C-alpha positions as CSV (number, residue, x, y, z in Angstrom):
1,M,19.4,4.5,6.7
2,S,18.0,6.8,4.7
3,V,14.1,7.6,4.0
4,R,12.9,5.5,0.9
5,G,9.5,5.8,-0.7
6,V,7.8,2.3,-0.9
7,R,4.9,2.1,-3.3
8,G,2.3,-0.6,-3.6
9,A,-1.7,-0.7,-4.9
10,T,-4.4,-3.7,-4.8
11,T,-8.0,-3.9,-5.9
12,V,-11.1,-5.8,-4.3
13,D,-13.9,-7.1,-5.9
14,S,-16.5,-4.3,-4.4
15,D,-16.6,-1.9,-1.0
16,D,-16.9,-3.8,1.3
17,P,-15.3,-3.0,4.9
18,E,-14.3,-6.1,5.2
19,Q,-12.7,-7.0,1.8
20,I,-11.0,-3.0,2.2
21,R,-9.5,-4.4,5.3
22,A,-8.1,-7.4,3.7
23,A,-6.7,-6.6,0.8
24,A,-4.7,-3.3,2.8
25,R,-3.2,-5.9,5.4
26,E,-2.6,-8.3,2.2
27,L,-0.6,-5.5,0.6
28,M,1.6,-4.4,3.6
29,E,2.1,-7.7,4.7
30,E,3.7,-8.0,1.4
31,I,5.1,-4.6,1.1
32,L,7.1,-5.4,5.0
33,R,8.0,-9.1,3.3
34,R,9.4,-8.1,0.5
35,N,11.4,-5.0,1.8
36,Q,12.8,-7.2,5.1
37,I,11.1,-4.8,7.7
38,T,10.7,-6.7,10.4
39,D,10.6,-3.3,13.0
40,F,7.9,-0.8,13.0
41,D,10.1,2.0,14.3
42,N,11.8,1.8,10.6
43,V,8.6,2.9,9.0
44,I,7.8,6.5,8.8
45,S,4.8,6.8,7.4
46,A,2.2,5.2,5.1
47,V,-0.2,7.2,2.7
48,F,-3.2,5.3,1.8
49,T,-5.5,6.3,-1.3
50,T,-8.4,4.5,-2.7
51,T,-10.0,5.1,-5.8
52,D,-14.1,7.4,-5.7
53,D,-15.5,4.0,-5.5
54,L,-14.1,2.8,-2.4
55,V,-15.8,4.7,0.6
56,S,-16.9,1.8,3.1
57,A,-13.7,1.4,5.6
58,F,-10.7,3.3,6.3
59,P,-7.5,1.3,4.5
60,A,-5.3,2.8,7.2
61,E,-7.2,0.4,10.0
62,A,-5.2,-2.5,8.5
63,A,-2.1,-1.2,9.3
64,R,-3.4,-0.3,12.5
65,A,-4.5,-3.6,13.1
66,M,-1.2,-5.0,12.8
67,G,0.5,-3.0,15.3
68,M,1.1,0.0,13.6
69,N,0.0,1.9,16.4
70,Y,3.2,4.9,16.4
71,V,3.6,5.0,12.7
72,A,1.8,8.5,11.2
73,L,-1.0,6.9,8.7
74,L,-2.9,9.4,6.2
75,C,-6.2,7.9,3.7
76,A,-7.1,10.2,0.9
77,Q,-9.3,10.3,-2.2
78,E,-7.3,9.2,-5.4
79,I,-7.8,11.7,-8.3
80,P,-10.3,10.0,-10.3
81,V,-8.5,10.0,-13.8
82,T,-11.3,8.7,-16.6
83,G,-10.1,5.0,-17.6
84,S,-7.9,4.7,-13.9
85,A,-8.3,1.1,-12.4
86,P,-11.7,1.0,-10.5
87,R,-11.6,-0.4,-7.1
88,C,-7.7,0.0,-6.3
89,I,-6.2,1.1,-2.9
90,R,-2.7,2.6,-3.2
91,V,0.0,3.0,-0.7
92,L,3.2,5.0,-0.5
93,L,5.0,4.1,2.7
94,H,8.6,6.2,4.1
95,I,10.8,3.8,5.5
96,D,14.4,4.1,7.1
97,S,16.6,1.5,5.1
98,D,20.2,0.8,4.1
99,R,18.5,-0.1,0.7
100,A,19.4,1.6,-2.5
101,P,16.4,2.8,-4.1
102,K,16.9,0.4,-6.5
103,D,16.6,-2.2,-4.5
104,I,13.1,-1.3,-2.8
105,E,10.4,-3.8,-4.0
106,H,7.4,-2.0,-4.8
107,V,4.2,-4.6,-4.7
108,Y,1.0,-5.2,-7.1
109,L,-1.2,-7.2,-5.9
110,R,-4.4,-8.9,-8.1
111,D,-5.7,-6.5,-10.7
112,A,-3.2,-3.6,-9.9
113,K,-0.2,-5.8,-11.2
114,K,-1.6,-3.9,-14.7
115,L,-0.6,-0.2,-12.9
116,R,3.0,-1.5,-13.3
117,P,3.9,-4.1,-16.2
118,D,7.3,-2.8,-16.2
119,L,7.8,-3.6,-12.7
120,K,9.6,-7.8,-12.4
121,S,7.9,-7.3,-8.6
122,A,4.6,-6.6,-9.9
123,Q,4.4,-9.6,-11.9
């Protein structure tokens, strides 16, 4: 097995703790499903970022609620680049996988699909 990175992003309509946790959970579930990750022991860590307009909840709370109690999780703020997608949650998941990098499915949901129009998995 090798360490692989899996990227994903989603958006919410407003800075609401329930929306943030629900969107982060939906994103994580879709990343896990598309990459056939069924055992959290294969998840090394996850780094979540949010844009500076999301301050009411940590998206990592969703991962903990899913049972990722022994996975290293970190939340940070995305750099505020002018014109970037608002109310956006991003994640970089590190996993142990036998998949080749080209076979990893990165997941972009909701308005975050616009971030990576080049990826089939974002459509």
